[in-house]
TORKOL-733888 format. One record per residue (C-alpha): residue number from 1; residue in one letter; chain; x, y negated, z. Coordinates in nm, 3 decimals. Last residue first. Layout:
// residues N
{NUM, a, A, {X, Y, Z}} ...
This chain:
// residues 575
{575, x, A, {2.362, 0.863, 2.416}} {574, x, A, {2.168, 0.832, 2.092}} {573, x, A, {1.870, 1.027, 1.979}} {572, x, A, {1.658, 1.128, 1.657}} {571, x, A, {1.940, 0.962, 1.449}} {570, x, A, {1.834, 0.775, 1.127}} {569, x, A, {2.128, 0.832, 0.880}} {568, x, A, {2.247, 0.577, 0.668}} {567, x, A, {2.281, 0.601, 0.307}} {566, x, A, {2.129, 0.231, 0.257}} {565, x, A, {1.805, 0.390, 0.092}} {564, x, A, {1.792, 0.622, 0.391}} {563, x, A, {1.816, 0.352, 0.639}} {562, x, A, {1.537, 0.210, 0.458}} {561, x, A, {1.327, 0.520, 0.500}} {560, x, A, {1.410, 0.613, 0.856}} {559, x, A, {1.332, 0.243, 0.981}} {558, x, A, {1.000, 0.283, 0.774}} {557, x, A, {0.891, 0.590, 0.923}} {556, x, A, {1.033, 0.492, 1.288}} {555, x, A, {0.797, 0.192, 1.280}} {554, x, A, {0.492, 0.374, 1.160}} {553, x, A, {0.566, 0.649, 1.432}} {552, x, A, {0.553, 0.341, 1.686}} {551, x, A, {0.247, 0.220, 1.565}} {550, x, A, {0.081, 0.562, 1.567}} {549, x, A, {0.210, 0.580, 1.937}} {548, x, A, {0.006, 0.245, 1.993}} {547, x, A, {-0.293, 0.394, 1.875}} {546, x, A, {-0.288, 0.728, 2.057}} {545, x, A, {-0.206, 0.514, 2.395}} {544, x, A, {-0.514, 0.289, 2.305}} {543, x, A, {-0.710, 0.597, 2.254}} {542, x, A, {-0.576, 0.786, 2.563}} {541, x, A, {-0.649, 0.534, 2.820}} {540, x, A, {-0.568, 0.600, 3.180}} {539, x, A, {-0.164, 0.685, 3.153}} {538, x, A, {-0.127, 0.384, 2.901}} {537, x, A, {0.172, 0.479, 2.682}} {536, x, A, {0.311, 0.218, 2.465}} {535, x, A, {0.348, -0.018, 2.720}} {534, x, A, {0.175, -0.367, 2.688}} {533, x, A, {-0.055, -0.316, 2.995}} {532, x, A, {0.293, -0.281, 3.210}} {531, x, A, {0.367, -0.665, 3.136}} {530, x, A, {0.778, -0.691, 3.195}} {529, x, A, {0.881, -0.376, 3.040}} {528, x, A, {0.636, -0.389, 2.820}} {527, x, A, {0.776, -0.699, 2.676}} {526, x, A, {1.095, -0.524, 2.630}} {525, x, A, {0.943, -0.274, 2.400}} {524, x, A, {0.804, -0.547, 2.187}} {523, x, A, {1.124, -0.717, 2.170}} {522, x, A, {1.308, -0.395, 2.062}} {521, x, A, {1.043, -0.343, 1.807}} {520, x, A, {1.090, -0.690, 1.657}} {519, x, A, {1.446, -0.680, 1.659}} {518, x, A, {1.426, -0.373, 1.479}} {517, x, A, {1.199, -0.474, 1.208}} {516, x, A, {1.437, -0.772, 1.170}} {515, x, A, {1.750, -0.584, 1.146}} {514, x, A, {1.570, -0.347, 0.908}} {513, x, A, {1.486, -0.657, 0.673}} {512, x, A, {1.849, -0.766, 0.659}} {511, x, A, {1.953, -0.413, 0.587}} {510, x, A, {1.699, -0.396, 0.290}} {509, x, A, {1.814, -0.753, 0.173}} {508, x, A, {2.159, -0.601, 0.136}} {507, x, A, {2.033, -0.401, -0.147}} {506, x, A, {2.047, -0.690, -0.384}} {505, x, A, {1.971, -0.578, -0.748}} {504, x, A, {1.733, -0.890, -0.783}} {503, x, A, {1.442, -0.697, -0.895}} {502, x, A, {1.522, -0.376, -0.671}} {501, x, A, {1.550, -0.636, -0.344}} {500, x, A, {1.230, -0.755, -0.451}} {499, x, A, {1.055, -0.470, -0.498}} {498, x, A, {1.181, -0.300, -0.183}} {497, x, A, {1.094, -0.636, 0.017}} {496, x, A, {0.739, -0.617, -0.095}} {495, x, A, {0.691, -0.267, 0.000}} {494, x, A, {0.851, -0.332, 0.336}} {493, x, A, {0.644, -0.646, 0.403}} {492, x, A, {0.340, -0.456, 0.553}} {491, x, A, {0.562, -0.327, 0.827}} {490, x, A, {0.667, -0.674, 0.922}} {489, x, A, {0.287, -0.767, 0.985}} {488, x, A, {0.249, -0.456, 1.178}} {487, x, A, {0.487, -0.536, 1.410}} {486, x, A, {0.360, -0.911, 1.462}} {485, x, A, {0.013, -0.744, 1.519}} {484, x, A, {0.158, -0.532, 1.779}} {483, x, A, {0.338, -0.859, 1.943}} {482, x, A, {0.030, -1.058, 1.932}} {481, x, A, {-0.176, -0.799, 2.111}} {480, x, A, {-0.495, -0.665, 1.903}} {479, x, A, {-0.438, -0.295, 1.867}} {478, x, A, {-0.762, -0.150, 1.970}} {477, x, A, {-0.875, -0.155, 1.595}} {476, x, A, {-0.635, 0.122, 1.528}} {475, x, A, {-0.844, 0.365, 1.695}} {474, x, A, {-0.861, 0.678, 1.470}} {473, x, A, {-0.514, 0.652, 1.339}} {472, x, A, {-0.371, 0.894, 1.600}} {471, x, A, {-0.050, 0.963, 1.743}} {470, x, A, {-0.025, 1.283, 1.951}} {469, x, A, {-0.024, 1.239, 2.334}} {468, x, A, {0.243, 1.391, 2.585}} {467, x, A, {0.450, 1.074, 2.518}} {466, x, A, {0.790, 1.215, 2.563}} {465, x, A, {0.875, 1.326, 2.201}} {464, x, A, {0.683, 1.000, 2.051}} {463, x, A, {0.864, 0.750, 2.286}} {462, x, A, {1.191, 0.913, 2.190}} {461, x, A, {1.159, 0.911, 1.830}} {460, x, A, {1.082, 0.512, 1.882}} {459, x, A, {1.391, 0.484, 2.087}} {458, x, A, {1.609, 0.687, 1.811}} {457, x, A, {1.475, 0.457, 1.555}} {456, x, A, {1.533, 0.115, 1.726}} {455, x, A, {1.878, 0.251, 1.833}} {454, x, A, {1.969, 0.323, 1.466}} {453, x, A, {1.890, -0.055, 1.407}} {452, x, A, {2.058, -0.199, 1.676}} {451, x, A, {2.373, 0.064, 1.642}} {450, x, A, {2.432, -0.065, 1.281}} {449, x, A, {2.364, -0.450, 1.375}} {448, x, A, {2.646, -0.429, 1.640}} {447, x, A, {2.565, -0.749, 1.865}} {446, x, A, {2.267, -0.571, 2.020}} {445, x, A, {2.532, -0.349, 2.191}} {444, x, A, {2.698, 0.004, 2.154}} {443, x, A, {3.011, -0.113, 1.989}} {442, x, A, {3.139, 0.101, 1.694}} {441, x, A, {3.113, -0.166, 1.467}} {440, x, A, {3.282, -0.454, 1.717}} {439, x, A, {3.610, -0.233, 1.739}} {438, x, A, {3.657, -0.173, 1.376}} {437, x, A, {3.607, -0.537, 1.286}} {436, x, A, {3.497, -0.593, 0.928}} {435, x, A, {3.478, -0.945, 0.778}} {434, x, A, {3.308, -0.957, 0.451}} {433, x, A, {3.359, -1.214, 0.183}} {432, x, A, {3.026, -1.329, 0.017}} {431, x, A, {2.942, -1.215, -0.333}} {430, x, A, {2.786, -0.880, -0.204}} {429, x, A, {2.528, -1.046, 0.049}} {428, x, A, {2.628, -0.931, 0.399}} {427, x, A, {2.518, -0.613, 0.592}} {426, x, A, {2.564, -0.404, 0.312}} {425, x, A, {2.900, -0.316, 0.402}} {424, x, A, {2.798, -0.297, 0.772}} {423, x, A, {2.558, -0.027, 0.702}} {422, x, A, {2.782, 0.199, 0.482}} {421, x, A, {3.094, 0.169, 0.704}} {420, x, A, {2.898, 0.223, 1.034}} {419, x, A, {2.709, 0.518, 0.902}} {418, x, A, {3.009, 0.682, 0.758}} {417, x, A, {3.215, 0.701, 1.088}} {416, x, A, {3.467, 0.452, 1.276}} {415, x, A, {3.793, 0.580, 1.238}} {414, x, A, {3.749, 0.854, 0.965}} {413, x, A, {3.533, 0.607, 0.745}} {412, x, A, {3.805, 0.340, 0.774}} {411, x, A, {4.115, 0.599, 0.692}} {410, x, A, {3.917, 0.743, 0.409}} {409, x, A, {3.868, 0.409, 0.261}} {408, x, A, {4.254, 0.368, 0.253}} {407, x, A, {4.412, 0.056, 0.440}} {406, x, A, {4.679, -0.098, 0.205}} {405, x, A, {5.078, -0.110, 0.102}} {404, x, A, {5.238, 0.245, 0.146}} {403, x, A, {4.876, 0.443, 0.095}} {402, x, A, {4.971, 0.689, 0.378}} {401, x, A, {5.133, 0.449, 0.608}} {400, x, A, {4.862, 0.192, 0.567}} {399, x, A, {4.862, -0.179, 0.615}} {398, x, A, {4.802, -0.366, 0.948}} {397, x, A, {4.485, -0.480, 1.065}} {396, x, A, {4.427, -0.855, 1.175}} {395, x, A, {4.338, -0.939, 1.515}} {394, x, A, {3.980, -0.972, 1.632}} {393, x, A, {3.925, -0.655, 1.835}} {392, x, A, {4.060, -0.480, 1.501}} {391, x, A, {4.006, -0.675, 1.212}} {390, x, A, {4.007, -0.570, 0.829}} {389, x, A, {3.894, -0.828, 0.578}} {388, x, A, {3.696, -0.706, 0.284}} {387, x, A, {3.695, -0.894, -0.050}} {386, x, A, {3.404, -0.985, -0.280}} {385, x, A, {3.185, -0.747, -0.509}} {384, x, A, {3.120, -0.894, -0.830}} {383, x, A, {2.787, -0.802, -0.989}} {382, x, A, {2.740, -0.780, -1.364}} {381, x, A, {2.408, -0.746, -1.475}} {380, x, A, {2.377, -0.693, -1.871}} {379, x, A, {2.013, -0.646, -1.994}} {378, x, A, {2.001, -0.469, -2.343}} {377, x, A, {1.789, -0.567, -2.637}} {376, x, A, {2.025, -0.882, -2.760}} {375, x, A, {2.110, -0.708, -3.093}} {374, x, A, {2.208, -0.400, -2.888}} {373, x, A, {2.577, -0.401, -2.952}} {372, x, A, {2.618, -0.796, -2.988}} {371, x, A, {2.420, -0.867, -2.688}} {370, x, A, {2.597, -0.624, -2.471}} {369, x, A, {2.924, -0.751, -2.598}} {368, x, A, {2.843, -1.070, -2.503}} {367, x, A, {2.729, -0.981, -2.153}} {366, x, A, {3.035, -0.815, -2.092}} {365, x, A, {3.249, -1.107, -2.181}} {364, x, A, {3.069, -1.336, -1.984}} {363, x, A, {3.106, -1.146, -1.659}} {362, x, A, {3.466, -1.008, -1.740}} {361, x, A, {3.636, -1.319, -1.607}} {360, x, A, {3.506, -1.299, -1.261}} {359, x, A, {3.712, -0.963, -1.226}} {358, x, A, {3.900, -1.053, -0.946}} {357, x, A, {3.610, -0.997, -0.704}} {356, x, A, {3.569, -0.651, -0.769}} {355, x, A, {3.306, -0.501, -1.025}} {354, x, A, {2.980, -0.337, -0.994}} {353, x, A, {2.846, -0.298, -1.342}} {352, x, A, {2.487, -0.265, -1.425}} {351, x, A, {2.346, -0.153, -1.774}} {350, x, A, {1.959, -0.178, -1.817}} {349, x, A, {1.899, -0.074, -2.185}} {348, x, A, {2.037, 0.277, -2.159}} {347, x, A, {1.970, 0.523, -2.409}} {346, x, A, {2.282, 0.724, -2.443}} {345, x, A, {2.371, 0.517, -2.760}} {344, x, A, {2.368, 0.189, -2.534}} {343, x, A, {2.609, 0.371, -2.308}} {342, x, A, {2.838, 0.491, -2.619}} {341, x, A, {2.826, 0.109, -2.738}} {340, x, A, {2.951, 0.012, -2.381}} {339, x, A, {3.228, 0.257, -2.397}} {338, x, A, {3.335, 0.131, -2.724}} {337, x, A, {3.335, -0.263, -2.646}} {336, x, A, {3.518, -0.163, -2.279}} {335, x, A, {3.803, 0.064, -2.482}} {334, x, A, {3.839, -0.263, -2.705}} {333, x, A, {3.878, -0.473, -2.418}} {332, x, A, {4.153, -0.264, -2.253}} {331, x, A, {4.318, -0.363, -2.594}} {330, x, A, {4.399, -0.119, -2.856}} {329, x, A, {4.735, -0.034, -2.984}} {328, x, A, {4.842, -0.190, -3.330}} {327, x, A, {5.207, -0.293, -3.139}} {326, x, A, {5.067, -0.672, -3.137}} {325, x, A, {4.771, -0.577, -2.990}} {324, x, A, {4.449, -0.483, -3.113}} {323, x, A, {4.096, -0.616, -2.969}} {322, x, A, {4.165, -0.974, -2.887}} {321, x, A, {3.889, -1.160, -2.750}} {320, x, A, {3.717, -1.460, -2.863}} {319, x, A, {3.684, -1.758, -2.590}} {318, x, A, {3.450, -1.867, -2.322}} {317, x, A, {3.180, -1.614, -2.365}} {316, x, A, {2.817, -1.708, -2.444}} {315, x, A, {2.735, -1.503, -2.748}} {314, x, A, {2.884, -1.700, -3.018}} {313, x, A, {3.211, -1.707, -2.806}} {312, x, A, {3.243, -1.340, -2.821}} {311, x, A, {3.364, -1.327, -3.165}} {310, x, A, {3.568, -1.023, -3.114}} {309, x, A, {3.930, -1.071, -3.280}} {308, x, A, {4.166, -0.855, -3.495}} {307, x, A, {4.474, -1.058, -3.495}} {306, x, A, {4.647, -1.337, -3.707}} {305, x, A, {4.937, -1.468, -3.499}} {304, x, A, {5.081, -1.752, -3.328}} {303, x, A, {5.279, -1.611, -3.083}} {302, x, A, {5.359, -1.722, -2.712}} {301, x, A, {5.683, -1.599, -2.592}} {300, x, A, {5.798, -1.937, -2.441}} {299, x, A, {5.482, -1.951, -2.274}} {298, x, A, {5.252, -2.292, -2.333}} {297, x, A, {5.217, -2.528, -2.072}} {296, x, A, {4.850, -2.626, -2.022}} {295, x, A, {4.567, -2.419, -2.199}} {294, x, A, {4.681, -2.109, -2.367}} {293, x, A, {4.750, -2.126, -2.742}} {292, x, A, {4.448, -2.136, -2.982}} {291, x, A, {4.351, -1.797, -3.113}} {290, x, A, {4.388, -1.638, -3.485}} {289, x, A, {4.161, -1.459, -3.696}} {288, x, A, {4.064, -1.121, -3.867}} {287, x, A, {3.688, -1.074, -3.757}} {286, x, A, {3.454, -0.855, -3.536}} {285, x, A, {3.106, -0.964, -3.461}} {284, x, A, {3.033, -0.989, -3.824}} {283, x, A, {2.769, -0.712, -3.846}} {282, x, A, {3.012, -0.511, -4.101}} {281, x, A, {3.326, -0.559, -3.862}} {280, x, A, {3.071, -0.454, -3.541}} {279, x, A, {3.051, -0.141, -3.719}} {278, x, A, {3.391, -0.079, -3.811}} {277, x, A, {3.476, -0.175, -3.448}} {276, x, A, {3.263, 0.077, -3.312}} {275, x, A, {3.347, 0.361, -3.513}} {274, x, A, {3.750, 0.295, -3.444}} {273, x, A, {3.677, 0.258, -3.054}} {272, x, A, {3.485, 0.580, -3.076}} {271, x, A, {3.747, 0.819, -3.235}} {270, x, A, {3.859, 0.825, -3.597}} {269, x, A, {4.196, 0.844, -3.483}} {268, x, A, {4.249, 0.875, -3.119}} {267, x, A, {4.066, 0.673, -2.832}} {266, x, A, {3.733, 0.689, -2.668}} {265, x, A, {3.761, 1.039, -2.500}} {264, x, A, {4.111, 0.881, -2.319}} {263, x, A, {3.837, 0.640, -2.128}} {262, x, A, {3.687, 0.951, -1.944}} {261, x, A, {3.355, 0.929, -1.792}} {260, x, A, {3.263, 1.075, -1.455}} {259, x, A, {2.895, 1.086, -1.459}} {258, x, A, {2.632, 1.196, -1.206}} {257, x, A, {2.840, 1.014, -0.937}} {256, x, A, {2.846, 1.136, -0.583}} {255, x, A, {2.871, 0.910, -0.250}} {254, x, A, {2.814, 1.075, 0.079}} {253, x, A, {3.043, 0.819, 0.252}} {252, x, A, {3.310, 1.120, 0.284}} {251, x, A, {3.219, 1.240, -0.043}} {250, x, A, {3.370, 0.923, -0.183}} {249, x, A, {3.716, 1.013, -0.044}} {248, x, A, {3.666, 1.392, -0.162}} {247, x, A, {3.589, 1.246, -0.508}} {246, x, A, {3.883, 1.007, -0.522}} {245, x, A, {4.113, 1.297, -0.396}} {244, x, A, {3.972, 1.503, -0.675}} {243, x, A, {4.019, 1.233, -0.923}} {242, x, A, {4.373, 1.169, -0.801}} {241, x, A, {4.476, 1.550, -0.844}} {240, x, A, {4.320, 1.549, -1.186}} {239, x, A, {4.513, 1.232, -1.300}} {238, x, A, {4.841, 1.388, -1.145}} {237, x, A, {4.822, 1.731, -1.315}} {236, x, A, {4.707, 1.533, -1.662}} {235, x, A, {5.006, 1.310, -1.625}} {234, x, A, {5.244, 1.583, -1.558}} {233, x, A, {5.191, 1.758, -1.865}} {232, x, A, {5.151, 1.462, -2.062}} {231, x, A, {5.484, 1.350, -1.952}} {230, x, A, {5.664, 1.662, -1.939}} {229, x, A, {5.718, 1.700, -2.333}} {228, x, A, {5.810, 1.309, -2.408}} {227, x, A, {5.978, 1.322, -2.081}} {226, x, A, {6.256, 1.560, -2.231}} {225, x, A, {6.237, 1.911, -2.059}} {224, x, A, {6.466, 2.064, -1.824}} {223, x, A, {6.338, 1.967, -1.516}} {222, x, A, {5.991, 2.067, -1.630}} {221, x, A, {6.109, 2.440, -1.589}} {220, x, A, {6.199, 2.419, -1.240}} {219, x, A, {5.870, 2.605, -1.130}} {218, x, A, {5.590, 2.516, -1.357}} {217, x, A, {5.260, 2.594, -1.150}} {216, x, A, {5.388, 2.598, -0.790}} {215, x, A, {5.649, 2.353, -0.867}} {214, x, A, {5.345, 2.126, -1.014}} {213, x, A, {5.144, 2.167, -0.695}} {212, x, A, {5.430, 2.059, -0.473}} {211, x, A, {5.484, 1.717, -0.691}} {210, x, A, {5.102, 1.663, -0.653}} {209, x, A, {5.117, 1.725, -0.278}} {208, x, A, {5.396, 1.444, -0.243}} {207, x, A, {5.188, 1.215, -0.459}} {206, x, A, {4.981, 1.084, -0.115}} {205, x, A, {5.298, 0.986, 0.020}} {204, x, A, {5.291, 0.638, -0.103}} {203, x, A, {5.578, 0.473, -0.324}} {202, x, A, {5.399, 0.437, -0.680}} {201, x, A, {5.651, 0.324, -0.922}} {200, x, A, {5.726, -0.008, -1.006}} {199, x, A, {6.031, -0.057, -0.808}} {198, x, A, {6.223, 0.262, -0.767}} {197, x, A, {6.113, 0.483, -0.473}} {196, x, A, {6.395, 0.517, -0.236}} {195, x, A, {6.623, 0.837, -0.204}} {194, x, A, {6.506, 1.102, -0.463}} {193, x, A, {6.716, 1.385, -0.256}} {192, x, A, {6.625, 1.686, -0.481}} {191, x, A, {6.475, 1.978, -0.301}} {190, x, A, {6.231, 2.096, -0.557}} {189, x, A, {5.970, 1.910, -0.415}} {188, x, A, {6.166, 1.600, -0.460}} {187, x, A, {6.180, 1.659, -0.812}} {186, x, A, {5.802, 1.699, -0.821}} {185, x, A, {5.780, 1.375, -0.616}} {184, x, A, {5.972, 1.202, -0.903}} {183, x, A, {5.730, 1.358, -1.159}} {182, x, A, {5.468, 1.229, -0.948}} {181, x, A, {5.591, 0.846, -0.980}} {180, x, A, {5.613, 0.941, -1.353}} {179, x, A, {5.291, 1.044, -1.412}} {178, x, A, {5.146, 0.763, -1.198}} {177, x, A, {5.360, 0.505, -1.442}} {176, x, A, {5.208, 0.663, -1.729}} {175, x, A, {4.853, 0.643, -1.583}} {174, x, A, {4.936, 0.281, -1.544}} {173, x, A, {4.998, 0.238, -1.918}} {172, x, A, {4.624, 0.287, -1.985}} {171, x, A, {4.413, 0.604, -2.100}} {170, x, A, {4.307, 0.734, -1.781}} {169, x, A, {4.073, 0.465, -1.674}} {168, x, A, {3.804, 0.703, -1.522}} {167, x, A, {3.470, 0.519, -1.562}} {166, x, A, {3.250, 0.644, -1.297}} {165, x, A, {2.852, 0.646, -1.372}} {164, x, A, {2.550, 0.674, -1.151}} {163, x, A, {2.246, 0.731, -1.368}} {162, x, A, {1.917, 0.609, -1.260}} {161, x, A, {1.579, 0.662, -1.405}} {160, x, A, {1.370, 0.356, -1.254}} {159, x, A, {1.078, 0.376, -1.034}} {158, x, A, {1.150, 0.139, -0.717}} {157, x, A, {1.306, 0.467, -0.531}} {156, x, A, {1.512, 0.491, -0.820}} {155, x, A, {1.639, 0.131, -0.783}} {154, x, A, {1.721, 0.129, -0.438}} {153, x, A, {1.918, 0.456, -0.433}} {152, x, A, {2.118, 0.303, -0.731}} {151, x, A, {2.165, -0.031, -0.531}} {150, x, A, {2.282, 0.187, -0.233}} {149, x, A, {2.532, 0.389, -0.433}} {148, x, A, {2.655, 0.043, -0.604}} {147, x, A, {2.691, -0.162, -0.256}} {146, x, A, {2.860, 0.109, -0.120}} {145, x, A, {3.116, 0.199, -0.349}} {144, x, A, {3.180, -0.174, -0.405}} {143, x, A, {3.249, -0.202, -0.045}} {142, x, A, {3.463, 0.096, -0.021}} {141, x, A, {3.683, 0.005, -0.343}} {140, x, A, {3.798, -0.314, -0.125}} {139, x, A, {3.891, -0.062, 0.153}} {138, x, A, {4.123, 0.126, -0.060}} {137, x, A, {4.075, 0.429, -0.260}} {136, x, A, {4.369, 0.666, -0.260}} {135, x, A, {4.598, 0.667, -0.577}} {134, x, A, {4.642, 0.634, -0.912}} {133, x, A, {4.300, 0.716, -1.072}} {132, x, A, {4.222, 0.344, -1.157}} {131, x, A, {3.896, 0.272, -0.951}} {130, x, A, {3.575, 0.316, -1.143}} {129, x, A, {3.389, 0.227, -0.821}} {128, x, A, {3.042, 0.154, -0.977}} {127, x, A, {2.859, 0.227, -1.298}} {126, x, A, {2.490, 0.188, -1.268}} {125, x, A, {2.295, 0.311, -1.571}} {124, x, A, {1.935, 0.239, -1.598}} {123, x, A, {1.665, 0.445, -1.773}} {122, x, A, {1.325, 0.292, -1.739}} {121, x, A, {1.116, 0.524, -1.547}} {120, x, A, {0.847, 0.247, -1.519}} {119, x, A, {1.066, 0.041, -1.285}} {118, x, A, {0.779, -0.101, -1.057}} {117, x, A, {0.631, 0.248, -1.003}} {116, x, A, {0.700, 0.145, -0.626}} {115, x, A, {0.782, 0.374, -0.311}} {114, x, A, {0.708, 0.157, -0.032}} {113, x, A, {0.539, 0.434, 0.204}} {112, x, A, {0.662, 0.757, 0.013}} {111, x, A, {0.843, 0.889, 0.352}} {110, x, A, {0.489, 0.865, 0.512}} {109, x, A, {0.221, 0.789, 0.289}} {108, x, A, {-0.076, 0.840, 0.555}} {107, x, A, {0.122, 0.678, 0.823}} {106, x, A, {0.225, 0.386, 0.660}} {105, x, A, {-0.127, 0.341, 0.503}} {104, x, A, {-0.255, 0.340, 0.828}} {103, x, A, {-0.039, 0.063, 0.950}} {102, x, A, {-0.137, -0.117, 0.652}} {101, x, A, {-0.492, -0.081, 0.726}} {100, x, A, {-0.446, -0.180, 1.079}} {99, x, A, {-0.297, -0.511, 0.934}} {98, x, A, {-0.617, -0.552, 0.725}} {97, x, A, {-0.824, -0.537, 0.996}} {96, x, A, {-0.668, -0.830, 1.180}} {95, x, A, {-0.795, -1.053, 0.942}} {94, x, A, {-0.577, -1.249, 0.716}} {93, x, A, {-0.445, -1.598, 0.710}} {92, x, A, {-0.347, -1.779, 0.394}} {91, x, A, {-0.165, -2.081, 0.332}} {90, x, A, {-0.188, -2.265, 0.015}} {89, x, A, {0.098, -2.496, -0.123}} {88, x, A, {-0.037, -2.805, -0.255}} {87, x, A, {0.150, -3.117, -0.189}} {86, x, A, {0.209, -3.053, 0.178}} {85, x, A, {-0.001, -2.765, 0.296}} {84, x, A, {-0.359, -2.634, 0.187}} {83, x, A, {-0.538, -2.403, 0.436}} {82, x, A, {-0.714, -2.061, 0.391}} {81, x, A, {-0.870, -1.843, 0.678}} {80, x, A, {-0.980, -1.505, 0.780}} {79, x, A, {-0.913, -1.348, 0.422}} {78, x, A, {-1.015, -0.972, 0.399}} {77, x, A, {-1.357, -0.994, 0.302}} {76, x, A, {-1.251, -1.292, 0.017}} {75, x, A, {-1.491, -1.558, 0.013}} {74, x, A, {-1.198, -1.807, 0.138}} {73, x, A, {-0.985, -1.700, -0.151}} {72, x, A, {-1.221, -1.882, -0.378}} {71, x, A, {-1.243, -2.187, -0.209}} {70, x, A, {-0.854, -2.182, -0.197}} {69, x, A, {-0.820, -2.178, -0.555}} {68, x, A, {-1.030, -2.476, -0.623}} {67, x, A, {-0.861, -2.649, -0.305}} {66, x, A, {-0.508, -2.587, -0.465}} {65, x, A, {-0.617, -2.734, -0.806}} {64, x, A, {-0.708, -3.040, -0.645}} {63, x, A, {-0.404, -3.027, -0.424}} {62, x, A, {-0.174, -2.991, -0.715}} {61, x, A, {-0.337, -3.262, -0.929}} {60, x, A, {-0.475, -3.142, -1.217}} {59, x, A, {-0.401, -3.093, -1.616}} {58, x, A, {-0.430, -2.725, -1.603}} {57, x, A, {-0.070, -2.673, -1.729}} {56, x, A, {0.065, -2.947, -1.507}} {55, x, A, {-0.111, -2.816, -1.213}} {54, x, A, {0.005, -2.425, -1.266}} {53, x, A, {0.329, -2.421, -1.053}} {52, x, A, {0.202, -2.625, -0.759}} {51, x, A, {-0.156, -2.465, -0.759}} {50, x, A, {-0.015, -2.119, -0.755}} {49, x, A, {0.269, -2.168, -0.475}} {48, x, A, {0.145, -1.897, -0.299}} {47, x, A, {0.162, -1.843, 0.120}} {46, x, A, {0.082, -1.510, 0.311}} {45, x, A, {0.024, -1.458, 0.688}} {44, x, A, {-0.022, -1.806, 0.815}} {43, x, A, {0.147, -2.125, 0.920}} {42, x, A, {0.248, -2.004, 1.239}} {41, x, A, {0.488, -1.737, 1.040}} {40, x, A, {0.717, -2.002, 0.926}} {39, x, A, {0.878, -1.976, 0.604}} {38, x, A, {0.557, -1.824, 0.473}} {37, x, A, {0.546, -1.440, 0.392}} {36, x, A, {0.504, -1.416, -0.007}} {35, x, A, {0.266, -1.470, -0.296}} {34, x, A, {0.449, -1.564, -0.602}} {33, x, A, {0.314, -1.744, -0.930}} {32, x, A, {0.611, -1.805, -1.173}} {31, x, A, {0.492, -1.521, -1.417}} {30, x, A, {0.155, -1.644, -1.432}} {29, x, A, {0.205, -1.776, -1.807}} {28, x, A, {-0.156, -1.930, -1.846}} {27, x, A, {-0.377, -1.830, -2.142}} {26, x, A, {-0.576, -2.160, -2.263}} {25, x, A, {-0.921, -2.252, -2.204}} {24, x, A, {-1.141, -2.390, -2.480}} {23, x, A, {-1.435, -2.482, -2.236}} {22, x, A, {-1.375, -2.451, -1.880}} {21, x, A, {-1.517, -2.156, -1.651}} {20, x, A, {-1.257, -1.918, -1.769}} {19, x, A, {-0.981, -2.125, -1.614}} {18, x, A, {-1.111, -2.122, -1.252}} {17, x, A, {-1.204, -1.736, -1.290}} {16, x, A, {-0.833, -1.692, -1.450}} {15, x, A, {-0.701, -1.867, -1.127}} {14, x, A, {-0.927, -1.671, -0.869}} {13, x, A, {-0.838, -1.351, -1.026}} {12, x, A, {-0.454, -1.434, -1.036}} {11, x, A, {-0.500, -1.503, -0.647}} {10, x, A, {-0.643, -1.144, -0.615}} {9, x, A, {-0.396, -1.010, -0.804}} {8, x, A, {-0.104, -1.135, -0.590}} {7, x, A, {-0.308, -1.022, -0.300}} {6, x, A, {-0.255, -0.669, -0.380}} {5, x, A, {0.101, -0.733, -0.461}} {4, x, A, {0.164, -0.889, -0.127}} {3, x, A, {-0.015, -0.592, 0.054}} {2, x, A, {0.152, -0.304, -0.128}} {1, x, A, {0.007, -0.004, -0.005}} 
């Protein structure tokens, strides 16, 4: 039961009735009309901007139009009062019986409450993490991984057909550096003293198992081969080992991708890149030309030469992008173009890319590629995930010994647990820097958001276990206290929050909502400690108790649903 969707339809009906009474009425664009909770709860249960956004189209003053809409809404059996505020906002107050219907809906729908058909089974590709397979994942990857996974959960819950994808950058120079680093560990595993790791190679201990594995497979035979022969052997083994480690690290966060797409498969004569550039050349998006020199001081090695370029400036980018290097090899961007085309040909019209904050320059170019590949039909959304700063009791955390120069994802998860990592990575909008304090995220206090929300669920489940009375929706009309009405109102917001978060691709909204619901629940619990008549269990009133237990059950159901979307467990008890 999405109460806000229901009243959006009723507001639209009122508007259409008003328009229909006029001669020569024209169709209105109602997409700008919203029905939402008012900023100040004392103003009512819902507010709409309908009169404000439609007054010009209808040639009326906003307040005059608001009065006409309000007059029709006052006739609604579920409406207690309608008031006009400011220049023409309409505030709606609902009868208490509406909220008990919402509560009954939560109980009746259970885990499906908030489930939305909004997506219409539209295919969506969410690409996230996509870290180079050159070592363990760090805490920055962790935030992008959690964000992408929660967004995929949210889109699936709102009716989309979601594919979770990881793009494996296994075709660039960095994997050759990985292979040479692994080869050094291979020689070490054979007993050779390799000394300090040379600059430019990966120094972390995580490559030692790769070296030992190569010895088990090949003995000392690789030592006697020239690099041109051992490099592809070692590279393949190292990439597979790194991908296995990445899968295990992601598994610690309960993150699992549907597709691991290899960049290497795009290359080769007559491969996807060749075919894509040929098609784009025919459509005029790829051409031979020159680029202007970089702004500011021109580098000494600047070379003004004709090259193969993508005409991305025609599609909103800042500059046209090179596709082929001077050595005739493809640029990374050429791979990106072919990869985008591959996704489009797999039937994805909605493409979401989760990238690190240092990839801001990719936004316009990826959107340009999407327009060119799909003739403007694809919707490209690039979400940038900001940095994570690690602290321990307020002090910056030192680097990891295992990785050599950063704190690994696995170290963070092993220390504080999956739930704390996932919730806290989502308790701030993705484009804002996040401070993560190891000490604070394990505190059992209201200052720790994940504990606060999980404890609300555990507290609700404890009440239900120990009540001795079954929850029932038979006497919900007995729920009349302001705190009870407030909790039911908050529960009624959940379907709207789901759809809004899915439309905006912002899973942090779920975390914020859960914290607010937990706060309302804990607050009402505390009121019961002070006023015995507000407690959930009233010894001599079975009907009221069963109704209040239904409310508690509904709170636990929504908390569990929301935590599940974030990939966080909803504990039955906490000690």
